[in-house]
N, C-alpha and C positions, 0 to 999 in steps of 0.2 A: 470937285471931288479930287482928293489926293491920289496920285497914281501909285499902284502897288509896285515896289521895286524889290527885286531879288538879286542878290549877288551869288555867283557860282564860282567856286574855287575848284580847280582840279589839282590833285596832290599825288605825289609819290615820295614816300619817305621824307616828309617835310621836317624842317627844323621847327619844332613846336613853339619855341620861344619867339621866333620870327613870325610865325603864323598867328600866335596870340596877339602880338602887337598890331599886326594887320587887321585882325578881327576887331580889336578894341577901337581902332581908328575909324572903322567903317560901320560898326554895329548900330549907331544911332541914326545913320542916314538911310538904312534899308529896312524893309519889313521882315526879311528873312535872309539867311545865308545858308547855302547848300554847299557842302564840301563833298565832292565826288572823289573818293580815294581809289587810286589805281593799284590796289593790292600791296599797300605799304606794310613794312615789318612793324611799324610803330602805330598801327591803327588803334591799339588800346589807348595810347596817349592822346590820339585825336578825339576819341570818344570821351575821355576825361576832360579834355579842353572844352568840348561842347557843353559840358555840365556847368562850366563857370559862368555861363550866360543865362538869360531868361529862358526857361524851358520852351522849346519849340522855335527859338530864334535862330539857333545854329543846329543844322541837321547834317548827319553824315550818311552818305550813300556809299556802302562798302562793296567794291568790286573784288572779285577773287583773283584777278590778274591785271597786269598793266595793259590797258587798252589805249594808252597814249591820249592823243587829242580827242578820241571818240568819247572820252569822259565828259567833254564839254557838250557833246550832242545829247548825252544822257541827262546832264544837268539842264540843258535847254528844254528837253521834253518834259521834265518834271516841272520846271518853271511855267511852261505853257499850261500844263494841267492844273497848276495852282492859281492860274489867272493873273500872272505877272503882266504889268503894262510895260515895264522897263526891266532890262537885265544888265548887270555889270559882270563881265567876264574877268576872272582873276586867276593868277597862278599862286602857288603856295608861298612864294617868297616876295610877292609884291606888297610894298607898304606905301600907302598914299597918306598924305597929311589928313588929319581930322577935318571933316567938312568938305573934302574935295568933290564929292559927288554933287553936293548942292551947287558948287561953282561950275561943274560940268553942265548941269541942267540949265543954269542961268546963261552960260555961254551958248548953249544950243539954242535956247529961246531967242537970244539976241542975234546971233550970227546966222542962224539957219532959217530965219523967217522967209528969206528969199534964197533960192538956190544960188550957191557960190562955191568957189574952189575950196574954201576952208571946210566945207561939209562933206568932203569925199573920203574922210578917214573916220574910223569907227572906234569908239570906246564903250559907248552905251547903245543898246539896241532897243527900239520900241517894238513891242509885240502887239498883235499876233501876226502881222504880215511881214515875214522875213524870208530871205533867201540868200544864198551865197553867190557872189559874183567876183570874177577876177578883175582887179582894178590896179593898174600901176604896179604890177609884180607882187601885190599883197591881196589877201582876201578882204573884202568889204561886205558888210551886211546892210541890205537896203530895206526900207519900209516904203511901200508905195504911198505917195509919190515922193517922199522925202529921203534924203541921205543925212546921216548923222555925223556929229562932231567927234573928233578924237582929242585925247589929252596929250 
């Protein structure tokens, strides 16, 4: 069975042209994209951007004010409720090459079969068992009993 993958963007007054490119490069690799907007002045443009894609594929969660990184927690809660198996966390100016998520998943499967030092950095999170832990001066997210690979 194919895992359900949801990408979560957190945004505040994003450059819509940059975000459009980011979404286009990622859209085919995920089941859904959730943009949690932190009270942007250009939220109307974000809503218009979402209509450029298959209905329901890109969804905007509009916050009334800037909650900072808490927007990711809101996005994670939504992804959990929607039954995501994997989550990709993004900010509004990240642009990855087309197909990168597929490569991340392949690398995870190859490199993290057995615990090793390469797997202590996180880019992709497997749900539903996650928690935050302090690791080497950065936050890492763990799934029991595995740790995930970063890009």
